[in-house]
N, C-alpha and C positions, 0 to 999 in steps of 0.2 A: 504494500500499502504508497501510495504516496501524499505529499502536503503539495497541494500547488497553488502557490503566491499571485496577484495580480497586484504589478504596479502600473501606475502614469505621477507622472506630475507634470502640471500645469503650472503659465504662470497665466498675470490677470494684468488686463493691459484698462487702466484704467485711465480717468479723468484725471486732472489733477486736485479736485473735491475727494479726494478717494474714497466713497460714502457705494458703500454693492450698489446704489441703487446705478451710478457714475459707470459702468461696469463695459466696456465696449468691450470685449471678446478671450473666451481664454482661450490659452494657446499653447496645446503644449510642444513639452521642448525633452522630451523624451519619456517611450512609454516600454515598458518590460513585458511584454506576451505575458510569460510564464516564467517561474521561474521551478524546478522540479527536483525537492532534496526526497531523501527519505527520510520515514517518517519509524521513531526510534518503539525500539520491539513493543509490542504488547505479549506475547506469551516468551517465558524460558526455559527453553530447550536446554541439554546437560553434553560435555565433552562428546560423553562418548555415541548420543547422538549429530552433534556436529562431526564427524564422524560419516556414520552412516550421511548424510546429505554432503559429502561430499564424493561418498562413494557411489551414490546415487544420482549424481547428477557429471558425473569421469566417467559410472560406465553402467549406470542403470545395477551399480552393483553387483558386476558379471567377475569374478576373477579371473575365469579363460580368457578377456577379449586382448585386442592387438590391435591399436588403429593405425590408418598409413603411414605413418608418421613415424613409431616406430616405444610409442607409447603400452604400454601395459601393465595388467591386472585392473583388480578394480577405481585403484586411484589415479591411474597413466602414468606412473612414475615413466622417467625415464633411465635406460641400462647404465645411463652416466650418474645419476640424478644416488642411483640405487649402491654403486659398486661406491659413489662418493660415500656417502651415512656408513659404509662398512662391511658391507657384504655384496660377498663372492657368491656374488653365484647366477648358472644357468637362467637364460631367459625361462626355458625351463622346469626350471626349478625354481624358482621364483610364478614363474602361470600356474603351475601342482601347486603348491600350498598356501594355503590363506592365514593362515597362522603366521605368514614369513609377509605376507602381507602389511598385515595387521601390525605387525613389531618397525617394519622399516618404515607404516604412516604413523607408528609414535615415534618413530622417533627423527623424523622428518617433519611434525608438531613440536620434540622438542629445541632441535637443530633451529627451527623458525624465532621459533620463543627467547631462544640465546641473541641470537641476529637483532633482535630487534623486539625485547624489554623495553631503551628510550622511549621505540616511538609506539611503541602501547602505552604507556607512560605520557607521554606529550597532546598525538590526539588520541586517544579511544578515550567515547561520550566524547566526541565533539561531530561536527556534519565538518567535509572536506569534500568539496569538486562537488557535492550536493551529490553527498554521501554519508550516511551516519555511520561513523564511523565509531564497534566494539571490540577489543581485543580478542572476539572471535573473525571475524570480515579482517581485520588484518591479519590471520594466523589463515582464512580463506583465501586472501589476497597473496598471504606467501608461498601457498601450493600453487596458485594456476597461478604467475610471476617467477621465484621465487626470493629470495626477499630483497637481494640488490634492488628488480625491477615492482619490489614493494615503496620499498625507500624513495626512491625516486617518484612515482604516485605519487607520495606526501608530500615527501621534500621538493620538489618538484612539477608538481601536476604535471607528469608525463608519463600515461599511460600506455596501456598495452593489451594489447589484440591479439588473438590467439588466430589461427590458420581456419579455423570454423567462422572466424564475428567476434568469439563472444572476449566483448570487455574485461576490463580489472576491475571499472563499474557498477557493470549489472554481477560478475559474478561474487563481490565482495554484499554486495543490495542484498542477494540469496543468503548471508550469511551472517547477520547485525544479533540474533537476537539468539545468541547460545550462553549460558553464564557458563566459569570457565575458570577449573583452582589451579592457576597459571603456576602454581607451589608444586603442582605434584606432575607435571609436564616432566 
């Protein structure tokens, strides 16, 4: 759900007596049709629900899927990310092991949380680039664009769009309503 605001500013041209009856005309000097801002969450979900929701968005919760770009599993990890996180497994081992994929996801959340702690403190529970920012939306955005991509979005307002046309803003909007105990990550 989104909040829609309509704003317009008017200049009133008046005669020298400045009485309301003597207004000659109203001239709009700036008119902003619409500003769309993500709405703060009404319902709160937990960490395990965030992980399930990311899996649903990425692969429809299928552990065995590989997309045309080589991203694999329920959470659509690149083989490079899996290796970076310290998991030295083949593609077949990864795809056939749901527990392994879930472990990689938790490791990735921990890694991103470690990299983005400062940004979570600064930007959490604010509106930025029209998106209501929460710790969960920052971690989801980092899943989408990596920790560096998330930092670029927050610091420089530079967004990311993937090969399927999904933007970091739209991705993050799906994940604003999750209550995370970040100390447990």
